[in-house]
Every structure is written in C-alpha cells, then in structure tokens.
C-alpha angles and dihedrals in degrees: 000000000000129000129032115348121223097202124123121270117274135206117241139171118228111235101186146322119269131205107281096049102271128124118234123228132161129229129172090347094306128116110239120201117203127177126223097024131113136222114278095021122129114218142178104233135193114209110231100175136021123200130172094257103028147007131222125215146168127232113244095179138001107220096176114033127206116242085232092064117110135172112270112238095210117084091210097055113129090020098057113066095217102086131043107171108045088115090063128077110250097243088053091052089058092049092049092049093052090051091048092049092051092045093049092051089051098043100040103028102025086234115149102198108189096168126093124285109220106225121209111191129199135206097271098223136058091007102129119098092186131054133178119201131191121218127205132179115259116181110296094351139021139261127227129207145092134306113273120250111274091359145085094226126104125261102203112214137187096191141022122194098201098059125081119270092252092052091048090053089048090053089054093048092050091047091055093044093052090053094049106038120054091188087086092060092116094053111115107164139020128190121190129189123194127205128240093271093047089235105109134038142187119221125206115192127191120201130191088236134355109296122236113247092014095172091052091051091051089053091052090053092049091051096047102039118068116227095011104157103169137016127198122188122196137160132235093255092053089232096131140020133179132182130207115192132009097329091226148046129232109233121193115211136157093352097311139092120233130193108222115187131195105286097022120122120240131163111273103211105088092192098054105037094095094046093047093049094046092047092051091051093046094050092045089055131186127325149133096259134022132179121213105195121191083014100170110194091342106269093150096029095067091049093047089052090067092064104027130067094222131013123195108201116194126192128164098196106092096212093049091044090056090051089047091054092052093045093047090057088063092059124083093279100266099104120097110198116209128191098205147116108269096231091049091049091051091048090060098038118106098174123106104221124211091214136014124196117200125190104166128173120266092281089066126211121341113239089244094054092046092049093049092046092053090051088062088056100212117197093230133020120194109195116194111193137181093187118060095195095057090041089056091047092050094044088055090052091050089051090055088055096052105274127124131202107252102175144348136206129191117210113194096216092154112046117186090027133082092243120109140177119225132193115202124187116209127190132178113269114247 
C-alpha cells in the first residue's frame, strides 16, 4: 500500500543511522526509516509511507533514549530541512559518520576497509561561509528561510546557528528589509558568501522577473547590509544578470589568496579549508607533474604547485575557470589553467602524472573520465568526495583497473548534518 498509512503506532528499536540522516529499524520484515532518532533508542513510531521495499515513519515518543542524545540549540530543528543531527552530541556525530562511510564503501563498492579513518573535526557551530535562503510572499511582505524537512514549503527563520556571525547578521538585515520594502516582492532566492575574516560578503539575488529600479534596489542592499562588497541580480529564466561592485571576494586560505566570484565553488567550512587543502597536497606528494581535476578556483592547485614541477588545473565552469586563471597567476608560474571538460582534457592528455587530485561534484566521475584517467596510469590518485555512495562506486571501478585504496580521511565539513567530505588515496596494485 502506498501513501499515508492509517495503522496504529508501533514500537521499534533503532539499529543504526544511514546516509541521509534517518535511523533504520525493522518491522514485519520491512526496513523502516525514521528521522531524528539515534542508534539503540526505542521509539513509538507512526508509519507515514509504505513502499514495497521500505517504510517511512516519524517518532512520536522516545521511550529509551541514547546517551548520545542532547537538546538541539536551534528552535527550528526538525522543521527546517538544513540540519539532521542537532539531537546528537558532536563526538557521536563523528562516530556515526565514520560508521556510515565504512558501511557505504562495503555495501556499494564491496570495499572492506579495515584500516584507520583519519577524522578531522570542526567547531560544530557558525562554520559555514556560504548560505542560501529561499524567500516566499507573506501578506504585505515576504518571509526568508530554508526549505522545510521533507517538504517544498518554507521554514521562515530569524537565526541559524551553523552559519558565520556575519551571515547571521545578514539574514537579520534581509528579514527586516523584506518586511519593510515591497520593491523586493519578486525576490525568490538569495545566496551569500563570506570571506575568511567574516568581514565582507557577496550577495547573489534571483528574482522571478527583472526588478524595476534594479540599481536602486542594489544600493538599498549595500546600505542595509554591513560588509556587502558585491551584488549580482539575476532572474529565474537566466535571461539577464547585472553586477554592482567587484563581482568577487578575496579569500585567504592555506597561505594563499583566492579570487572567488559570484557562481564559483569554494569550500564552505571556514574552519577546515586550510587543513583540507594542506592534507590534499601532503597526500599527493612531490612530483614532476600533477593534475588538479574539477579544480574550481584553484584551492588545491596553488598548494600542489609548491611540491610539483607543473600543475595542470582543469575546470569546466567558466566563472570558476576565470578565477582559476587569475589565482594561478599568483603562483610561482608552474600552473596551467584549463577551461575544459575533464573527460575531454584527459582524452587529449599524453602526460603521465605523478599525482592526480579529483574533487568531482556529487555525481562523481563519469565512466569515460575514469577510464581515460586510468590509461594515464598516475602513481597516486587523491579523490576528494562529498558523496560516499558515488565515491564507493568509483573506488570499485578504480579497483577493477588495477588501483587499491591506500588510505582514507573523513573531514567533517558539515557538522549537524549527515553530509561528509572524504579523501581517498589510491595507488597502483603491485
């Protein structure tokens, strides 16, 4: 039976957490997924959805609580869809994530990793340097916030404990502005990015159409939001864009300066950027030639350039590639910046690299890119991943082509959420 079930509540015991934030229980031979519970807990659960292979439920009461359970500090937790683990002590979150990573490698990739997982923790609050807020009309004004858990509706918020202090002040300023000024009625989404010092931000605003008096609205934002360095307006159809200000921030990380424009990717945990970059460079090691694939604005490229004679940095996003080119010029002259599709670049490459760094999107490597990379036979591959299931899939494919997993790190770039960042080192077998 599909849809909402009308059966009576049932008592279940939570076996473990799974990737996605839910707890797993079993009832009548079915896997039951329940949010906001912890392993070992006993809960009274109402089934909200039945599928052939699994059920979904919600906890009505926790009769036996885990010692890892804590009170969530955010009043919007369980309603807002941004966080999943605020009810768990932070050291327990790290333990759960390591277990989930190992289980995903085993289940998806058939990889039994018995070695250590090097854990890199983060301060669990105010760590994000980037925030994206949704905006919806509300009477005479508008509300700002995040998408609700398991919904498309808005959870309006006035605070958020995982974003940086500057971003939280920006949220407050936007909230007031939306209530006071109806000229922003077509605004539907805002993304803000803060610099390393949490002193300056860029703001990207998306409207349903093109706003009247756009330049005046940009001025209003610059007057009301402290530290606003650049504003970009766009509309939902991507038919028009306009920038007021520099168009970018300068972000200092791991001893370098990086230009990061509107629309360019950069790591979001302001506490772990240095450590992640330095670890990637250390694992990649020295060599004559290194490839930095999916390089973004060059966070890893500039660090690789210290140890490698030549670095080829490849990025397909045009905005990020332009930033990469500027940032590469600030290195010691041994970085070649390429605006190209990774698979296409590898098809044309004839160089055998000593080290390759990969930081692909959540979808992971395409089969074509993976095949072409293995043909180059690099001595070391450092795979940085934000999605453990595609990491496991790709590691299994590398194994089929003669590579073995030699080490793995887990960077907790996203405390209070189920998301995680992994660093896997691969080396040729034999």
